[in-house]
C-alpha positions in Angstrom: -30.6 -40.8 -17.5 -29.6 -39.1 -14.2 -28.1 -41.6 -11.6 -30.5 -40.2 -9.0 -33.5 -40.9 -11.2 -32.2 -44.4 -11.9 -31.9 -45.0 -8.2 -35.4 -43.9 -7.6 -36.7 -46.2 -10.4 -34.7 -49.1 -8.9 -36.2 -48.6 -5.5 -39.7 -48.0 -6.8 -39.4 -51.1 -8.9 -38.4 -53.3 -6.0 -41.1 -51.7 -3.8 -43.7 -52.5 -6.4 -42.3 -56.1 -6.6 -42.7 -56.4 -2.9 -46.3 -55.1 -3.0 -47.6 -57.3 -5.9 -45.7 -60.5 -4.9 -48.0 -61.8 -2.2 -46.3 -65.1 -2.0 -43.6 -63.7 0.3 -43.9 -62.3 3.8 -42.3 -58.9 2.9 -44.9 -58.6 0.1 -47.7 -59.2 2.6 -46.3 -56.7 5.1 -46.0 -54.2 2.2 -49.6 -54.6 1.4 -50.6 -54.0 5.0 -48.4 -50.9 5.1 -50.0 -49.5 2.0 -53.6 -50.0 3.1 -52.9 -48.8 6.6 -51.2 -45.6 5.5 -53.9 -45.0 2.8 -56.6 -45.3 5.5 -54.7 -42.9 7.8 -54.5 -40.4 4.9 -58.3 -40.6 4.4 -58.9 -39.9 8.1 -56.5 -36.9 8.0 -58.4 -35.5 5.0 -61.8 -36.1 6.7 -60.6 -34.1 9.7 -58.6 -31.5 7.9 -59.9 -28.8 10.2 -59.5 -30.7 13.4 -56.8 -29.9 16.0 -55.7 -33.6 15.9 -54.4 -33.5 12.4 -53.6 -30.0 11.3 -52.6 -26.7 12.6 -52.8 -23.4 10.7 -49.7 -21.2 10.5 -51.9 -18.4 11.7 -53.1 -20.3 14.8 -52.8 -18.9 18.2 -50.0 -20.1 20.5 -52.4 -21.9 22.9 -53.8 -23.8 19.9 -50.3 -24.8 18.9 -49.6 -26.1 22.4 -52.8 -28.2 22.4 -51.8 -29.6 19.1 -48.4 -30.6 20.3 -49.8 -32.3 23.4 -52.3 -34.2 21.4 -49.6 -35.6 19.1 -47.7 -36.8 22.2 -50.6 -38.3 24.1 -51.2 -41.5 22.1 -47.6 -42.7 22.9 -48.4 -42.4 26.6 -50.9 -45.2 26.0 -49.0 -47.3 23.5 -45.7 -47.3 25.3 -46.5 -48.5 28.8 -49.8 -50.3 28.2 -49.7 -51.8 24.8 -45.9 -52.1 24.2 -45.6 -55.2 26.4 -48.5 -56.9 24.7 -46.7 -56.7 21.3 -44.0 -59.0 22.8 -46.3 -61.3 24.6 -46.1 -64.2 22.2 -45.0 -65.0 18.7 -48.4 -64.4 17.2 -49.1 -61.2 19.3 -47.8 -58.9 16.6 -50.2 -60.1 14.0 -53.0 -59.8 16.5 -51.9 -56.2 17.2 -51.9 -55.3 13.5 -55.4 -56.8 13.0 -56.7 -55.1 16.1 -55.3 -51.8 15.0 -57.2 -52.1 11.7 -60.4 -53.4 13.2 -60.3 -50.7 15.8 -60.2 -48.0 13.2 -62.8 -49.8 11.1 -65.2 -49.5 14.1 -64.2 -46.0 15.0 -64.5 -44.4 11.6 -68.3 -44.9 11.3 -68.8 -43.5 14.8 -66.7 -40.5 13.9 -68.9 -40.0 10.8 -72.0 -40.0 13.0 -70.5 -37.5 15.5 -68.5 -35.3 13.1 -70.0 -32.1 14.6 -70.2 -33.4 18.2 -67.8 -33.2 21.1 -67.5 -37.0 20.9 -65.4 -36.6 17.8 -62.4 -35.7 20.0 -62.2 -38.9 22.1 -63.0 -41.0 19.0 -60.2 -39.3 17.0 -57.8 -39.8 19.9 -58.6 -43.5 19.9 -57.9 -43.6 16.1 -54.5 -42.0 16.8 -53.7 -44.6 19.4 -54.5 -47.4 16.9 -52.3 -45.7 14.3 -49.4 -45.5 16.6 -49.9 -49.1 17.7 -49.6 -50.3 14.1 -46.4 -48.2 13.5 -44.8 -49.6 16.6 -45.7 -53.1 15.7 -44.5 -52.8 12.1 -41.0 -52.0 13.3 -40.9 -55.2 15.2 -42.4 -57.2 12.3 -39.7 -56.4 9.8 -37.1 -58.8 11.2 -39.6 -61.6 11.4 -40.8 -61.2 7.8 -37.3 -60.8 6.5 -36.2 -64.0 8.3 -38.9 -65.9 6.4 -38.4 -64.2 3.0 -36.2 -64.9 0.0 -32.4 -64.7 0.4 -32.1 -61.5 -1.6 -34.4 -59.8 0.9 -32.4 -61.0 3.9 -29.3 -59.6 2.2 -30.9 -56.2 1.5 -30.6 -55.2 5.1 -33.1 -53.7 7.6 -32.4 -50.1 6.7 -33.3 -50.8 3.0 -36.4 -52.7 3.9 -37.5 -50.0 6.3 -37.0 -47.4 3.6 -39.0 -49.3 1.0 -41.9 -49.8 3.4 -41.9 -46.1 4.3 -41.8 -45.2 0.6 -44.7 -47.5 -0.2 -46.7 -46.0 2.6 -45.9 -42.5 1.4 -47.0 -43.3 -2.2 -50.1 -45.0 -0.9 -51.0 -41.9 1.1 -50.6 -39.8 -2.1 -52.8 -42.2 -4.0 -55.5 -42.3 -1.3 -55.6 -38.5 -1.1 -57.0 -38.2 -4.7 -60.4 -40.0 -4.0 -60.3 -38.6 -0.5 -60.2 -35.0 -1.6 -62.9 -35.6 -4.2 -65.2 -37.2 -1.7 -64.5 -34.4 0.8 -65.5 -31.8 -1.7 -68.6 -33.7 -2.8 -69.9 -35.3 0.4 -67.9 -33.7 3.2 -66.1 -35.6 6.0 -68.6 -38.4 6.6 -68.2 -39.7 3.1 -64.4 -39.9 3.4 -64.8 -41.7 6.7 -67.0 -44.3 5.1 -64.3 -44.9 2.5 -61.7 -45.1 5.3 -63.9 -47.8 7.0 -63.8 -50.0 3.9 -60.0 -49.5 3.6 -59.4 -50.6 7.2 -61.6 -53.7 6.7 -59.2 -54.6 3.8 -56.3 -53.8 6.1 -57.6 -56.2 8.7 -58.0 -59.0 6.2 -54.5 -58.3 4.9 -53.2 -58.4 8.5 -54.5 -61.9 9.0 -52.4 -63.1 6.1 -49.1 -62.2 7.9 -47.3 -65.4 8.7 -46.3 -66.2 12.3 -42.7 -67.3 12.6 -42.2 -70.8 13.9 -39.9 -73.8 13.9 -36.1 -73.3 13.6 -36.3 -69.6 12.5 -38.4 -68.9 15.6 -36.0 -70.8 17.9 -33.0 -68.9 16.4 -34.6 -65.4 16.6 -36.6 -65.8 19.8 -34.8 -68.4 21.8 -31.8 -66.3 23.1 -33.4 -62.9 23.5 -35.0 -63.3 26.9 -32.0 -65.2 28.3 -29.6 -62.5 27.1 -31.7 -59.8 28.6 -31.9 -61.6 32.0 -28.5 -63.0 32.3 -25.9 -60.4 31.2 -23.7 -59.6 34.3 -23.3 -62.4 36.7 -21.7 -61.2 40.0 -20.3 -58.4 42.1 -19.8 -54.8 41.1 -20.5 -55.3 37.4 -23.9 -56.9 38.2 -24.8 -54.0 40.5 -23.9 -51.5 37.7 -26.0 -53.3 35.2 -29.0 -53.6 37.6 -28.8 -49.8 37.9 -28.8 -49.4 34.2 -31.6 -51.8 33.7 -33.8 -49.8 36.1 -33.1 -46.7 34.0 -33.5 -48.5 30.6 -34.3 -52.3 30.5 -33.1 -52.7 26.9 -30.1 -50.4 27.0 -27.7 -51.6 24.3 -25.1 -48.9 24.1 -25.1 -48.5 20.3 -28.9 -48.3 20.3 -29.1 -45.8 23.1 -26.5 -43.6 21.5 -28.3 -43.9 18.2 -31.6 -43.1 20.0 -30.0 -39.8 21.3 -28.9 -38.9 17.8 -32.3 -39.8 16.3 -34.1 -37.8 19.0 -31.9 -34.8 18.1 -32.8 -35.2 14.4 -36.5 -35.4 15.4 -36.2 -32.4 17.6 -34.5 -30.4 14.9 -37.4 -31.3 12.5 -40.0 -30.0 15.0 -37.9 -26.9 15.6 -37.6 -26.2 11.8 -41.3 -26.8 11.2 -42.5 -24.3 13.7 -39.6 -21.9 13.3 -40.6 -21.5 9.6 -44.3 -21.4 10.4 -44.0 -18.6 12.9 -41.1 -16.9 11.2 -42.8 -16.6 7.8 -46.0 -15.2 9.4 -44.0 -12.4 11.0 -42.8 -11.2 7.5 -45.2 -8.8 5.9 -46.6 -9.8 2.6 -45.7 -13.5 2.7 -48.5 -15.5 1.1 -49.7 -18.9 2.1 -48.0 -20.3 -1.0 -44.7 -20.0 0.7 -45.9 -22.3 3.4 -47.0 -24.7 0.7 -43.6 -24.5 -1.0 -41.8 -25.2 2.3 -44.0 -28.2 2.9 -43.5 -29.5 -0.6 -39.7 -29.1 -0.1 -39.8 -31.1 3.1 -41.9 -33.9 1.4 -39.6 -34.0 -1.7 -36.6 -34.2 0.6 -38.1 -37.1 2.5 -38.8 -39.1 -0.7 -35.2 -38.4 -2.0 -33.9 -39.6 1.4 -35.8 -42.8 1.2 -34.5 -43.4 -2.3 -30.9 -42.9 -1.1 -31.0 -45.1 2.0 -30.3 -48.4 0.2 -27.4 -47.0 -1.8 -25.9 -45.2 1.1 -26.2 -48.2 3.4 -23.9 -50.2 1.0 -21.1 -47.7 1.6 -21.8 -46.6 5.2 -23.0 -48.0 8.5 -26.2 -46.9 10.2 -24.2 -45.0 12.8 -22.4 -43.1 10.0 -25.7 -42.3 8.3 -27.0 -40.9 11.6 -23.9 -38.8 12.0 -23.9 -37.5 8.4 -27.6 -36.5 8.8 -26.7 -34.3 11.8 -23.6 -32.8 10.1 -25.5 -32.1 6.9 -28.3 -30.3 8.7 -25.7 -28.2 10.6 -23.9 -27.2 7.4 -27.0 -26.4 5.3 -28.6 -24.5 8.2 -25.5 -22.4 8.6 -25.5 -21.7 4.9 -29.1 -20.7 4.9 -28.5 -18.4 7.9 -25.9 -16.6 5.8 -28.0 -16.7 2.6 -31.0 -15.2 4.4 -33.6 -15.4 1.6 -37.0 -17.1 1.7 -35.9 -19.6 -0.9 -33.1 -20.6 1.5 -35.8 -21.8 3.9 -37.2 -24.1 1.1 -33.7 -25.6 0.7 -33.5 -26.0 4.5 -36.8 -27.8 4.6 -35.7 -30.1 1.8 -32.5 -30.9 3.6 -34.1 -31.6 7.0 -36.7 -33.8 5.3 -34.0 -35.7 3.5 -31.9 -36.2 6.6 -34.9 -37.3 8.7 -35.8 -39.9 6.0 -32.3 -41.3 6.0 -31.9 -41.3 9.8 -35.1 -43.0 10.8 -34.8 -46.2 8.8 -31.1 -46.4 9.9 -32.0 -46.1 13.6 -34.9 -48.6 13.2 -32.4 -51.0 11.6 -30.1 -50.6 14.6 -32.9 -51.4 16.9 -33.9 -54.4 14.8 -30.3 -55.7 14.8 -29.1 -55.1 18.4 -32.3 -55.5 20.5 -33.5 -59.1 21.0 -36.6 -59.9 18.9 -38.6 -60.7 22.0 -38.1 -57.1 23.3 -38.5 -55.1 20.1 -42.2 -54.3 20.6 -41.4 -52.6 23.9 -38.3 -51.0 22.4 -40.1 -49.4 19.5 -42.9 -48.2 21.8 -40.4 -46.5 24.2 -38.2 -45.1 21.5 -41.2 -43.7 19.6 -42.4 -42.0 22.8 -39.0 -40.4 23.4 -38.6 -39.3 19.8 -42.1 -37.7 19.9 -41.4 -36.0 23.2 -38.2 -34.4 21.8 -40.1 -33.4 18.7 -42.6 -31.6 20.9 -39.8 -29.9 22.9 -38.1 -28.8 19.7 -41.4 -27.5 18.3 -42.1 -25.5 21.5 -38.8 -23.5 21.3 -39.8 -21.3 18.3 -43.3 -21.0 19.8 -41.9 -19.5 23.0 -38.9 -17.6 21.5 -39.6 -15.2 18.5 -36.7 -16.1 16.1 -36.1 -14.3 12.9 -35.4 -16.8 10.0 -31.6 -16.2 10.0 -31.6 -16.5 13.8 -33.6 -19.7 13.7 -31.3 -21.2 11.0 -28.2 -20.4 13.0 -29.8 -21.9 16.1 -30.6 -25.1 14.1 -27.0 -25.2 12.9 -25.6 -25.0 16.4 -28.0 -27.6 17.8 -27.2 -30.0 15.0 -23.4 -29.5 15.4 -23.7 -30.1 19.2 -25.7 -33.3 18.4 -23.0 -34.5 16.0 -20.2 -33.8 18.5 -22.1 -35.5 21.3 -22.8 -38.6 19.1 -19.1 -38.9 18.1 -17.8 -38.5 21.6 -20.4 -40.9 23.0 -19.6 -43.7 20.6 -15.9 -43.2 21.2 -16.4 -43.3 25.0 -18.6 -46.4 24.6 -15.9 -48.3 22.7 -13.1 -47.4 25.1 -14.8 -47.3 28.5 -14.4 -50.2 30.9 -17.5 -49.2 32.9 -19.5 -51.9 31.3 -18.5 -55.6 31.0 -17.7 -56.8 27.5 -20.6 -59.2 27.2 -23.0 -56.3 27.9 -21.4 -54.0 25.4 -21.7 -56.6 22.7 -25.2 -57.7 23.6 -27.3 -58.1 20.4 -30.5 -60.1 19.9 -30.3 -61.0 16.2 -27.9 -60.4 13.4 -28.4 -57.8 10.6 -28.8 -60.4 7.9 -25.0 -60.3 7.2 -24.5 -56.6 7.7 -21.6 -55.1 9.6 -22.2 -53.4 12.8 -19.9 -50.4 12.1 
């Protein structure tokens, strides 16, 4: 048996164990993740022709611009308005999960009633806000659930847990798409939305079963976070410098902020590649839609392979190294594809970018979960999600504005990824050697990575 197949089976087996073992907190969060992502998939299918959830490769440029703005808009609500509520109390995150599910359970029937009305657009936008609220809250919930779980889960590491949850959500989306497509063909969009309503009711019930951390684990994880955020830097020039930094970024751990820059570059490259291929392929005469499907399948397959590899790679490399390797790999493969110059090379590129994105995201999330105090993680994930989506939009706009050929786009992707890699390396080196920040601020970390090394 191939080692890669064995790794996938191991990860799938552990993910299945998480899902069906509801006596443990990670198992309960896994169930919530599956039901939530399954419901989101049903909504996407029901609105397959909507600007909110799909964009045709043949769409006009102004339609593409509207689509990009709509993908960014929900974060504008979640980040400044709802992010602080996630950190309001120890039980607030469970309330946010349940509210996100209940909100969609209420909105889906309304969307079914107004599927051909202008009201569909504000309703669908509210659904997107609820979806982003859950995704932000889930990132902050992982350390809490891991702290309460069995020892082997605590030792697995946040990156591995993040990858397993993402894999479960992806597989749940695939599973939900089967009845969703059948209902769409038989009863059109309203029937799919009715099914989504029932799924989100189940998600709300599953959300109420998430435990709220209390007692000594709560004191250990929550007790020091607010104090550390308030009190780093005590006097004089150092305090003034830190106050300036806090105004720019209130939760500015250097490792996390450098990791955020690298992760944003990966996200921007993903958006660039997606729209570069969409617009580049349509400029080539005689290219059928099946090439778009092949590129999309390559990206999805790469993402699944990346999620499978995260746990194994994390045992040998730090999260910072995984982020850097993702940038270098994209640069090398994009350069090779630019020289190769065939259509199949673009499928290879899509696979690689999907794989690197799937490795980088759980790794960066793990850095956030380890270095940012638990009491600030809701706001952190909301802000970081907003920034990543903004850079994704910027990266997507470049090939919309500039008419790249495929080799030119591949070469541009290689250059941007290489610049990102060099920037990340030099930034980390400067952070380690610079005396601009006091030592206690450089080493600020809210909670430990369950025994993992910081790299």
